C-alpha positions in Angstrom: 33.5 -21.9 11.4 35.4 -19.9 9.5 35.4 -22.3 6.5 31.8 -22.1 6.9 32.3 -18.4 6.2 34.3 -19.0 3.5 32.5 -21.2 1.9 29.0 -19.4 2.5 30.3 -16.8 -0.1 29.7 -19.4 -3.0 26.1 -19.3 -2.5 25.4 -15.1 -2.8 24.0 -16.2 -6.2 21.0 -18.8 -4.3 20.9 -15.9 -1.5 19.7 -13.0 -4.0 17.3 -15.4 -5.9 15.4 -16.5 -2.2 15.7 -12.7 -1.6 13.7 -12.2 -4.5 11.8 -14.8 -3.8 11.1 -14.0 -0.7 9.8 -10.5 -1.7 7.6 -11.6 -4.1 5.8 -14.5 -2.1 5.2 -11.4 0.9 2.3 -9.7 -1.2 1.4 -12.7 -3.7 -2.1 -12.5 -4.3 -2.8 -9.1 -3.2 -4.1 -6.8 -5.5 -1.5 -3.9 -5.2 1.6 -6.4 -5.0 5.1 -5.1 -4.3 3.4 -1.5 -4.0 2.6 -2.6 -0.7 6.0 -1.9 0.2 5.4 1.6 -0.2 2.2 2.2 1.0 2.6 0.5 4.9 5.4 3.0 5.7 3.5 5.6 4.5 0.8 4.6 6.5 2.8 4.0 9.4 4.1 8.1 8.9 0.8 9.1 8.6 -1.2 7.4 11.1 1.8 9.0 13.5 1.4 12.3 12.4 -2.1 12.5 13.1 -1.6 11.3 16.7 0.8 13.3 17.4 -0.1 16.5 15.8 -4.2 16.4 16.7 -4.6 13.7 19.2 -2.0 14.3 21.8 -0.3 17.5 20.4 1.5 18.7 23.3 2.6 15.8 24.5 6.1 15.7 23.3 9.2 18.3 23.9 8.8 21.6 21.2 12.6 20.9 20.0 11.4 17.2 18.7 9.3 19.0 15.9 7.9 17.4 13.9 7.4 14.7 16.4 6.3 12.0 13.8 9.4 12.6 12.3 11.4 12.1 15.0 9.6 9.3 15.7 9.6 7.6 12.3 13.6 7.8 12.1 13.6 5.4 14.8 10.7 2.8 14.2 11.1 2.1 10.5 15.2 0.7 11.8 13.3 -0.9 14.4 10.5 -2.5 12.5 13.9 -4.2 9.9 15.3 -5.4 13.6 12.3 -7.2 15.0 10.4 -8.2 11.9 14.1 -9.9 10.9 14.3 -11.8 14.2 10.6 -12.8 14.7 10.8 -14.1 11.3 13.8 -15.9 12.0 13.2 -18.0 14.8 10.7 -20.0 12.5 12.8 -19.8 9.6 14.5 -23.2 9.8 11.5 -25.3 10.5 9.4 -23.6 8.0 11.8 -24.1 5.6 13.2 -27.7 6.6 12.2 -29.7 3.6 13.4 -27.1 1.1 16.8 -28.0 2.9 16.8 -31.2 2.2 15.5 -31.2 -1.1 18.2 -28.6 -2.6 21.5 -28.9 -0.8 23.0 -25.5 0.6 23.1 -24.3 4.2 21.2 -23.7 6.3 22.4 -20.3 7.9 20.9 -18.8 4.3 17.7 -19.0 5.4 18.0 -16.5 8.1 20.2 -14.4 6.3 17.7 -14.2 3.7 14.9 -13.2 6.4 17.1 -10.0 7.3 18.4 -8.9 3.8 14.4 -8.9 2.6 13.6 -6.8 5.9 16.5 -4.4 4.6 15.0 -4.3 1.2 11.9 -2.9 2.4 14.1 -0.6 5.2 15.4 0.9 1.8 12.0 1.0 0.1 10.7 3.2 3.4 13.5 5.6 3.1 11.8 7.3 0.0 8.4 8.1 2.0 10.9 9.7 5.1 12.8 11.5 2.7 9.6 12.9 1.3 8.7 14.1 4.5 11.7 15.8 5.7 11.3 17.8 2.2 7.9 18.6 3.2 8.5 19.5 6.5 11.9 21.2 5.5 13.9 19.5 8.3 18.1 20.4 7.5 20.0 17.4 6.9 23.5 17.8 6.7 25.2 16.3 3.8 28.3 15.6 6.0 26.1 13.3 8.3 24.6 11.4 5.2 28.2 9.8 4.8 27.4 8.0 8.3 24.1 6.5 7.2 25.5 3.6 5.3 27.7 3.3 8.4 25.0 2.7 10.6 23.5 0.5 8.2 25.9 -1.7 8.3 26.7 -2.5 11.7 22.8 -3.0 11.9 23.3 -5.4 9.3 26.0 -7.4 11.2 23.9 -7.2 14.4 20.7 -8.4 13.5 22.2 -11.3 11.3 24.4 -12.3 14.5 21.0 -12.3 16.5 19.2 -13.8 13.9 21.4 -16.9 13.5 21.4 -17.7 17.0 17.5 -17.1 17.2 17.2 -19.7 14.7 19.2 -22.0 15.7 17.9 -22.1 19.3 14.5 -22.4 17.9 15.1 -25.8 16.3 15.8 -27.4 20.2 13.7 -25.4 22.0 10.4 -24.3 20.3 9.7 -21.9 23.5 12.0 -19.6 21.8 9.4 -17.8 19.4 7.1 -17.1 22.1 9.7 -16.0 24.7 11.3 -13.7 21.7 7.9 -11.6 21.2 7.9 -10.2 24.7 11.2 -9.7 25.0 10.9 -7.7 21.9 8.6 -5.5 23.2 10.7 -5.0 26.5 13.5 -4.0 24.0 11.5 -1.4 22.2 10.5 0.3 25.0 14.1 0.3 26.7 15.6 2.2 23.5 14.8 5.6 23.0 12.9 5.9 20.0 9.1 6.9 21.1 11.1 9.4 23.1 14.6 11.6 23.9 17.2 9.3 26.2 17.4 13.1 27.7 14.0 12.6 28.9 15.2 9.3 30.8 16.3 9.1 34.8 20.2 9.4 35.1 20.1 6.2 36.8 17.7 4.5 33.8 19.9 6.4 31.3 22.9 4.0 32.8 20.8 0.9 31.3 19.9 2.2 28.0 23.6 3.2 27.0 23.6 -0.9 27.6 21.6 -1.4 25.0 23.5 -1.7 21.6 20.5 -0.1 19.6 20.1 2.8 21.5 23.6 4.3 19.8 21.9 3.0 16.3 18.8 4.5 17.6 20.3 7.8 18.3 22.1 7.5 15.4 19.5 7.5 13.0 18.1 10.6 14.5 21.1 12.3 14.9 21.4 12.0 10.5 18.1 12.1 9.2 16.5 14.2 12.2 18.3 16.5 14.7 20.5 19.5 12.8 24.1 19.7 13.9 27.0 17.9 13.3 27.0 13.7 14.3 28.7 13.3 17.5 28.3 9.4 18.2 31.5 8.6 16.9 32.9 6.5 19.8 29.5 5.2 20.5 29.2 4.0 17.3 32.7 2.4 17.0 31.8 0.8 20.1 28.5 -0.8 18.7 30.6 -1.7 15.7 33.1 -4.0 17.5 30.1 -5.5 19.7 28.1 -6.2 16.7 31.2 -8.2 15.0 31.7 -10.4 18.2 27.6 -10.8 18.2 27.9 -12.2 14.7 30.7 -14.2 15.4 29.4 -15.9 18.5 25.9 -16.4 16.6 27.8 -18.2 14.1 29.9 -20.2 16.3 26.6 -21.6 18.6 24.8 -22.0 14.7 27.6 -24.2 13.8 27.9 -26.2 17.1 23.9 -26.8 17.1 24.3 -27.5 13.8 26.7 -30.5 14.4 24.6 -31.6 17.5 21.4 -32.0 15.2 23.9 -33.9 12.8 25.0 -35.9 15.0 21.7 -36.8 16.8 20.3 -37.6 13.1 23.1 -39.8 12.2 22.6 -41.8 15.6 18.8 -42.2 14.7 19.6 -43.9 11.4 22.5 -45.9 12.8 19.8 -47.2 15.3 17.4 -47.8 13.1 20.1 -49.7 10.7 20.7 -51.6 13.9 17.2 -53.1 14.2 16.4 -56.8 13.7 14.9 -57.4 10.4 11.7 -58.8 12.0 11.0 -55.6 13.6 12.7 -53.2 11.1 9.8 -54.1 8.5 10.1 -54.7 4.9 9.5 -52.8 1.7 5.9 -53.4 0.3 5.0 -54.4 -3.2 3.1 -51.0 -3.7 6.0 -49.1 -1.7 4.4 -49.1 1.6 5.9 -50.4 5.1 5.3 -53.6 6.7 6.0 -55.1 10.2 5.7 -58.4 10.3 4.0 -59.6 13.4 2.7 -63.2 13.9 4.0 -64.3 10.3 2.0 -62.0 8.6 2.6 -58.5 6.3 0.9 -55.9 8.8 0.3 -52.7 6.5 1.0 -49.4 9.0 -2.4 -47.7 8.0 -3.4 -43.9 9.5 -5.6 -44.3 12.7 -8.5 -43.4 10.9 -8.3 -45.7 8.4 -8.0 -48.0 11.1 -11.1 -47.6 12.5 -13.1 -47.2 9.5 -11.7 -51.2 8.7 -12.7 -51.9 12.1 -16.2 -50.4 12.0 -16.4 -52.2 8.3 -15.5 -55.4 9.9 -17.6 -55.6 13.0 -20.3 -54.1 10.2 -19.6 -57.5 8.3 -19.8 -59.5 10.9 -23.3 -58.6 11.9 -24.4 -59.1 8.7 -22.8 -62.7 8.7 -25.0 -63.5 12.1 -28.1 -62.1 10.8 -28.0 -64.4 7.4 -27.4 -67.2 9.4 -29.9 -66.6 11.8 -32.7 -65.9 9.1 -31.5 -69.0 7.6 -32.5 -70.9 11.0 
């Protein structure tokens, strides 16, 4: 496993080019193109500002004013986290042809998905900064020094879970549908749309087991809440847990990849062990034929077989009509 991790560093140029390809393909064909990376978080923040200032002005504590910024500080990293996991659940299936055409490790594709989400997360930060300045939210410069560390911890955690999910989805396709519902539950189990102080004491103990709870609180303390940063010990615990999750996810990905390769090699050996009369031979035009009753029978698509069968019946009817007319 560690040898694979060392070899993965050699593909950093490929990873950067695939991330650029992913960013270009996301808005390909749209009129505004890459500008949507800025417009989407801006519209998202404007919608929440409208809801919590006009529709529900008294549905949140007064110390969390403006509440839309409090939400945005947690929803922006959550969007990166959830979208990376959802896209990683299908990335190996969708990129299977690319892996066969170009020789590179399969774990590159989930990593590219996470890094592309990181780029969109960083593009949403200027929108957040503009609104923080507009609302005159005090941000401590010393707290901002913790921001890169929080992003790095989330990157490690998200990459480990993305490797775990993408490897499982190849073997169990139900993981994609289950993951969407699990992320919905995970979102409400994270203090993003509510402060953790409002949760009951019994529920708060469960919420503290959620690693993204401490990441969300860390983002809120650095970007929104006034005062010094106080999440030192919990952030360190989440960092250790993120490294463990990454190593476990990569280990599972490596093991399941070996299992998949072993199954493919066994299938190849099984096909090679079949008799020549059952395996078939290569036709003159490159199509596969199978010997049956001394004849070479072409493999055809079911629709073409039905068409040829109907044409054969029509020819038989026409011959019968001709013989009947001759009599």
